[in-house]
C-alpha positions in Angstrom: 34.4 31.5 53.5 34.2 27.7 53.6 31.2 28.0 55.9 29.7 30.6 53.4 30.0 28.3 50.4 28.5 25.6 52.1 25.4 27.6 53.4 25.0 28.7 49.5 25.3 25.3 48.4 23.0 24.4 50.7 20.4 26.8 49.5 20.2 25.3 46.3 19.2 22.2 47.6 15.4 21.7 47.0 13.9 20.9 50.4 10.2 21.2 48.7 9.4 25.0 50.4 10.9 27.9 47.7 9.7 26.9 44.4 5.9 28.1 45.0 6.0 31.5 46.4 3.9 32.5 49.0 0.8 30.1 48.2 3.3 27.0 48.7 4.7 28.4 51.9 1.0 29.4 53.5 0.2 25.9 52.5 3.3 24.0 54.3 2.7 26.6 57.2 -0.7 26.0 57.5 0.1 22.1 57.4 2.9 22.2 60.0 0.8 24.7 62.4 -2.0 22.1 62.4 0.3 19.3 63.1 2.2 21.1 66.1 -1.0 21.8 67.8 -2.5 18.7 66.9 0.4 16.4 67.8 1.3 18.4 71.0 -2.1 20.3 72.3 -0.1 22.3 75.0 1.6 24.3 72.3 -1.9 25.8 71.6 -2.2 27.4 74.8 1.3 28.7 74.4 0.1 30.1 70.9 -2.8 32.1 72.9 -0.2 33.8 74.8 2.2 34.8 72.0 2.5 37.9 70.4 3.3 36.3 67.1 4.6 32.7 66.1 7.3 32.2 63.3 6.3 28.9 61.8 9.4 27.2 59.8 7.7 23.8 58.1 11.2 22.4 56.8 14.5 22.9 57.7 17.0 20.9 55.8 20.5 20.7 57.6 23.6 19.1 56.1 27.3 18.9 56.8 30.7 17.2 56.2 32.9 19.0 58.1 31.0 22.1 56.8 27.5 22.4 57.1 24.3 24.5 57.1 21.0 24.4 57.1 18.3 26.6 55.0 14.4 27.0 54.9 11.5 28.9 54.4 8.6 30.1 56.6 6.0 32.6 57.6 5.5 34.9 60.7 1.9 35.1 62.1 0.3 37.5 63.9 -3.0 36.6 65.5 -3.2 33.8 63.1 -2.7 36.0 59.8 0.5 35.8 57.8 2.2 39.3 58.1 5.9 38.5 56.5 7.9 35.8 55.0 11.6 34.5 56.3 14.3 32.2 55.4 16.6 30.6 57.8 19.9 30.1 57.2 22.8 28.6 59.3 26.5 27.6 58.3 28.8 26.2 60.5 32.3 24.6 60.8 33.3 21.5 62.9 33.1 17.6 63.2 30.1 16.7 61.6 28.5 14.4 59.3 25.0 13.5 58.0 21.8 15.4 56.8 18.7 16.0 58.7 15.2 17.8 58.2 12.8 19.0 61.1 10.3 21.6 61.7 10.5 24.5 64.3 8.2 27.5 65.8 9.4 30.7 67.2 6.9 31.9 69.7 7.6 35.4 70.5 6.1 36.0 74.2 6.4 39.7 74.5 5.5 42.9 72.1 8.9 44.0 72.8 10.5 40.6 71.4 8.2 40.4 68.4 9.1 44.3 67.3 12.9 43.1 67.5 12.6 40.6 65.4 10.4 42.3 63.0 12.4 45.4 62.5 15.5 43.8 62.4 18.2 43.4 59.2 18.6 39.9 60.0 17.7 38.2 63.3 19.5 35.4 65.3 18.4 33.1 67.8 20.1 34.3 71.0 20.9 33.5 74.5 17.2 35.0 75.5 15.5 32.0 73.7 14.1 29.2 75.8 14.2 25.8 73.9 11.5 23.0 74.2 12.6 19.8 72.3 10.6 16.8 71.4 13.0 13.9 72.0 11.8 10.2 72.0 8.4 10.9 71.5 8.2 12.9 74.6 5.2 15.3 75.3 5.7 19.1 74.8 3.2 21.2 76.9 2.9 24.7 78.0 3.4 23.6 81.7 6.8 22.6 80.5 7.6 25.6 79.0 8.8 28.9 80.9 6.2 31.6 79.5 8.8 34.3 81.2 11.4 33.3 78.2 11.0 36.3 75.2 11.4 33.9 72.5 10.4 29.8 72.6 11.8 27.9 70.1 10.0 24.6 69.9 12.1 21.9 67.5 9.9 18.9 66.2 9.3 16.3 63.6 13.2 15.5 62.9 14.2 12.8 60.8 17.7 12.1 59.8 21.3 11.5 60.9 22.5 14.6 62.7 20.8 14.1 66.5 20.2 17.5 68.6 18.8 19.8 66.3 19.7 23.4 67.3 19.1 26.7 66.4 22.2 28.4 67.7 23.5 30.7 65.0 20.4 30.4 62.5 19.8 33.7 60.8 16.4 35.0 59.9 15.9 37.1 57.0 12.8 38.7 55.7 11.8 37.8 51.9 9.4 38.1 49.3 8.6 34.7 47.7 
């Protein structure tokens, strides 16, 4: 219950995404996509192989014992936005601090994309492969396995909580 209250309180925090509707989300997704492909060119090759990509421009994560994260983004298929989503995570544990980051989920199979789009609330599971950019490291398609049905790329971390993870993050379709 405490985790739910913490997550609910976190959704009230303005992370700059939720106030402008679809146009605002689209602008942020475009900027995030351009940053990701420009900074890590190998992700462009990965995108060409993907059935769809969920771009989450800004996730705000905070915790003091009870924590959570929240953000909004868009699912693109062939470069066109087809749906909007929110990401919500709640957790309890030894934690203190705040962090913001971006991430993209590359759906590498039609089946994975279909499962995501038809679920009533999809969570990142064990079938996701993570590619993290740490200490200025280089992300490239060669370092990512194309065999995983979902590849999560976490980038642009800033803040005091180290090691952004998407485990337990639930994605729900929204109408902005």
